[in-house]
C-alpha positions in Angstrom: 84.6 89.2 62.8 82.3 89.9 59.8 81.2 87.4 57.3 81.3 88.0 53.5 78.8 90.6 52.3 77.4 88.0 49.8 76.0 86.0 52.8 74.3 88.9 54.6 73.0 90.5 51.4 71.1 87.3 50.5 68.2 88.0 52.8 66.2 85.0 51.6 68.8 82.6 52.9 66.8 81.5 56.1 64.0 80.5 53.7 66.2 77.8 52.2 67.6 76.4 55.4 65.9 74.3 58.1 66.7 74.9 61.8 69.0 71.9 61.9 70.8 72.6 58.6 74.3 71.3 58.1 76.8 73.8 56.7 80.3 73.1 55.3 82.7 76.0 55.3 85.3 74.7 52.8 88.8 76.2 53.0 87.5 78.1 55.9 90.6 80.1 56.8 89.6 82.1 60.0 86.1 80.6 59.9 84.4 84.0 59.6 81.7 82.8 57.2 80.9 79.6 59.0 80.8 81.5 62.3 77.9 83.5 61.0 75.9 80.3 60.6 77.1 78.7 63.8 76.0 81.8 65.8 72.5 81.2 64.3 72.4 77.7 65.6 73.3 75.8 62.4 75.6 72.8 62.5 78.9 73.9 60.9 81.8 71.9 59.7 85.0 73.9 59.3 87.4 72.3 56.8 90.9 73.6 56.0 94.4 72.1 55.7 95.4 74.1 58.7 92.9 75.1 61.3 95.3 77.1 63.5 93.9 80.4 62.0 90.4 79.5 63.0 88.9 82.1 65.3 85.7 80.6 66.8 83.5 82.6 69.0 81.4 79.5 69.9 82.2 75.8 70.2 78.6 74.7 69.8 77.3 72.8 66.8 80.7 72.5 65.1 82.9 69.9 63.6 86.6 70.5 62.7 88.2 68.7 59.7 91.9 69.4 59.1 92.3 68.0 55.7 94.6 68.9 52.8 92.2 68.8 49.9 95.0 69.2 47.3 97.6 66.6 48.1 95.5 63.5 47.8 95.6 62.6 51.5 92.1 63.8 52.3 89.1 61.5 52.3 86.4 62.2 49.7 83.8 64.7 50.8 80.7 62.9 52.0 77.9 62.7 49.4 74.6 64.5 50.1 75.8 65.6 53.5 75.3 69.4 53.6 72.4 71.7 53.2 74.8 74.5 52.4 78.4 74.6 51.2 80.4 77.8 51.5 83.5 78.4 49.3 85.2 81.8 49.4 88.6 82.8 47.9 89.5 79.2 47.0 89.7 77.4 43.8 90.9 73.8 43.2 89.1 72.6 40.1 89.7 68.8 40.8 87.3 69.3 43.8 84.3 70.6 41.9 82.7 67.2 41.5 83.2 66.4 45.2 81.7 69.8 46.2 78.7 69.3 44.0 78.1 65.8 45.3 78.4 66.9 49.0 75.4 69.2 48.7 72.1 67.5 49.5 69.3 67.7 46.8 67.6 71.0 47.3 70.7 72.4 49.2 72.7 75.5 48.4 76.1 76.5 47.3 77.5 79.9 48.0 80.7 80.3 46.0 82.8 83.5 45.6 86.3 83.6 44.3 88.7 85.5 42.0 88.3 85.7 38.2 91.1 86.0 35.6 90.7 89.8 35.6 92.2 89.8 39.2 95.7 89.2 37.7 95.5 92.7 36.2 95.3 94.4 39.6 96.8 92.1 42.2 97.0 88.6 43.7 96.3 85.9 43.0 97.9 85.9 39.5 98.3 82.1 39.0 95.6 81.0 36.4 95.1 77.8 38.5 93.5 80.0 41.1 91.4 82.2 38.8 88.1 81.5 37.3 87.6 82.0 33.6 84.6 84.2 32.5 81.3 82.4 33.3 83.2 79.2 34.4 81.4 79.1 37.8 78.0 79.7 36.2 78.6 77.0 33.6 79.6 74.5 36.2 76.3 74.9 38.1 74.2 75.5 35.0 71.7 72.8 35.9 71.2 74.2 39.4 68.6 76.9 40.1 70.6 80.2 40.1 69.6 82.5 42.9 72.4 85.0 42.3 75.3 85.4 39.9 77.7 88.2 39.3 81.2 88.8 37.9 82.5 92.2 38.7 85.0 94.3 40.6 83.9 94.3 44.2 85.1 96.9 46.7 87.0 100.0 46.4 90.5 100.3 44.9 93.2 99.6 46.1 91.5 96.8 48.0 89.0 95.8 45.3 89.0 92.3 43.7 87.6 90.9 40.5 85.4 88.0 41.6 82.6 85.7 40.5 79.8 85.2 43.0 77.2 82.4 42.8 74.3 81.3 45.0 72.6 78.3 43.5 70.2 75.5 44.7 70.8 71.9 43.7 68.0 70.2 41.9 65.9 67.8 43.9 66.0 65.0 41.3 
């Protein structure tokens, strides 16, 4: 089970995380991205509305949260809890403030999801699930941007238009 290329290509990642860092894999799906961190000894929280698709290779250092973040039943994400929040292929705009608040000062966000251009070549097509041009970058404008890209990633027919962001939350 391979994690997203964005994670492995950011070779400076260990420089930003302490040995006991807490990672949130939000809308984790199979958990492939969080698993990469769990295998390296980090404490990982897997959060999704249905965890039945979670394929964990280790049970160490993990927390499981089965919450539906979109129907109003889930508790608010804890403030300043995580050193790193991962969000891949998921967009629910009402959660942005909770996601931002859940990252500790000095912590990181790694966010990758579809842009409006994706509707031209495949799913998703619903604008509620597609970022506008530079929307993600603008949302984290006051954070230290370590990587940002909007492009077509991969080879057609499996390619996707996505925005990628790695950013560090200000300390203050």
